C-alpha positions, 0 to 999 in steps of 0.5 A, a space after each residue: 341902398 334900399 336892398 331887399 336883403 338887409 342886416 343890422 349888427 349890434 355891439 359896443 366894441 369893435 370885436 362885437 361888430 367883427 363877430 357879427 359881420 363874420 357870422 353874417 358873411 358865413 350865413 351863421 346865426 349870432 346874438 349880435 345880428 339881425 337879418 332878413 328880407 324886406 317884404 314887398 309892397 308899398 312902403 309906408 310913411 311916418 312923420 316923427 316930430 321931436 321935442 325941445 332941443 331941435 331948435 336953432 337961431 334962424 330956423 325956418 327963415 330960409 323957407 319963409 323966404 323961398 316957400 310960399 306954402 311954408 310961409 302961409 302955414 307959418 303965418 296961420 300958426 302965428 295968428 293962432 298963437 298970438 292971443 296966448 303969447 303976446 308976441 309974433 312968431 315970424 318976428 321971433 324967427 327972424 330975430 327982430 329987435 325987442 322980441 323974445 328969443 328962443 332961450 325962453 321955454 314959453 317961446 321955443 316950444 310954441 315956435 318949434 311946434 309951429 315950424 313942425 306943423 308948417 314943415 309937415 304941411 309943406 311935405 304934404 303939399 309936395 306929395 309926401 303924405 304920412 300914413 301915421 304920425 308920432 311926436 314927443 312933448 310939443 311934437 306930440 301936439 304937432 302930431 295931434 294936429 296933423 292927424 286931425 285930432 286937434 284944430 290949429 287953434 286948439 293945438 296953439 292954445 295947448 302948446 302956448 299955455 303949457 309952455 307958460 305953465 312950465 315957465 312959471 315953475 322953472 328954476 328948481 330943477 334941470 335935465 342931464 343927458 347921459 351917454 348910457 342905456 336906460 338900464 345903466 342910467 337907472 342904476 346910476 341915479 339910484 343913489 339920488 332916488 326920489 330926486 333924479 328920474 329918467 325923463 327921456 330915452 333918446 336911443 340905445 345909449 342916450 338917456 336924459 335924466 331930470 330932477 332937483 338941481 342940487 342932485 343933478 350937480 352931484 350927478 355931474 360931478 360923479 360922472 366927471 370923476 367916473 369919466 362918463 361924458 354927461 352933459 347938462 341940458 340948458 333948461 332950469 326945469 325937470 320935464 317928464 318927472 314928478 316936478 311937472 305934477 304942479 
């Protein structure tokens, strides 16, 4: 409920939450508690565009068939992409036989970009107009287009050629998701200094690291022994690290 009086409790253990909630109920301060009264006035809207990993097989197909606005925008993206990709975006999303799939980086990144752009245009058509936009990786390219910084054609060129370049250097690296705060993750990978790097901070206890494939294999083995639930991201390149300098 969008109530005026709001509070957030912060912790890792049940006792942490209990302490903060007790302080909240008593009207007392706590280092695990943030509370306040929401300001009045009109709320603002932000579109947040994610990076790779938000995809699934069949994404967008339902809207293609049910929303003329979404379908029209997606076809525009498909036309803008095809000179740089050689495949048809609509065929990719529909899983047409003989068309490359989303497991390829040079397919999934342009496809995600196009779906994000088309969704944003659909939201705007429905009256949900952003005051600001922000994005990560190919989501940043989508945000730049929606903000008017890049034309559709220029954004398509950037996302398609960028993903083709990544595909060309794939095979020598990887990425691992760690259920740890960035500080703890940074301390953990210090053993592999210069070979493994922090690549993305996805939340207070969610950090992605990336780097050399053999170093990540050692990291995964270490995490298994330490009962840290690390997960290998299904890519064979190290995004957002010095690997990308090439």
